[in-house]
C-alpha positions in Angstrom: 34.7 11.2 -13.8 35.1 14.8 -12.8 34.2 16.0 -16.3 30.9 14.2 -16.2 30.1 15.9 -12.9 31.1 19.3 -14.2 29.2 18.7 -17.4 26.1 17.7 -15.5 26.2 20.6 -13.2 26.8 22.9 -16.1 23.7 21.5 -17.8 21.7 22.0 -14.7 22.8 25.6 -14.3 21.9 26.2 -18.0 18.4 24.6 -17.5 17.9 26.7 -14.3 18.7 29.9 -16.2 16.2 28.9 -18.9 13.6 28.2 -16.3 14.3 31.5 -14.7 13.4 33.3 -18.0 9.9 31.6 -18.1 6.7 33.2 -16.8 5.0 31.7 -13.7 2.6 29.5 -15.6 5.3 28.0 -17.7 7.4 27.3 -14.6 4.5 25.5 -13.1 4.1 23.5 -16.3 7.8 22.5 -16.1 7.5 21.6 -12.4 4.4 19.5 -13.1 6.2 17.6 -15.9 9.2 17.0 -13.7 7.0 15.7 -10.9 5.2 13.3 -13.3 8.6 12.1 -14.7 9.8 11.4 -11.1 6.6 9.6 -10.2 7.0 7.3 -13.2 10.6 6.6 -12.3 9.8 5.8 -8.7 7.1 3.4 -9.7 9.5 1.5 -11.9 12.1 1.3 -9.1 9.7 0.1 -6.4 10.2 -3.3 -4.9 7.4 -5.7 -4.3 7.0 -8.0 -1.4 6.8 -11.0 -3.8 10.4 -10.2 -4.8 11.5 -11.5 -1.4 10.0 -15.0 -2.0 12.6 -17.7 -1.3 15.1 -15.2 0.2 17.1 -17.0 2.9 15.6 -20.4 2.2 19.0 -22.0 2.3 19.0 -21.2 6.1 16.3 -23.7 6.7 17.5 -26.7 4.5 19.2 -28.6 7.3 17.0 -27.5 10.2 14.1 -29.3 11.8 11.3 -26.6 11.5 9.1 -28.2 14.2 11.9 -28.4 16.7 12.9 -24.8 15.9 9.3 -23.6 16.5 9.0 -25.6 19.7 12.2 -24.1 21.0 11.1 -20.6 20.2 7.7 -21.2 21.9 9.5 -22.6 25.0 11.6 -19.4 25.1 8.4 -17.3 25.5 7.5 -19.0 28.8 
């Protein structure tokens, strides 16, 4: 596992050295491309509210919903 971390950090250092050698416009281009890549990754990893549909439904299978709601409303008074 350590070799992967070392290998990864070595690659990052090498990439940073390469970026250091670029002129400002090329650095901005690299930055823009990285930002775009991250945005695409974040969109793929987003959860949607509809993904929660049915979550916890087993909690309600043996419960009288109307009695539960009435009990909750009584607690408000």
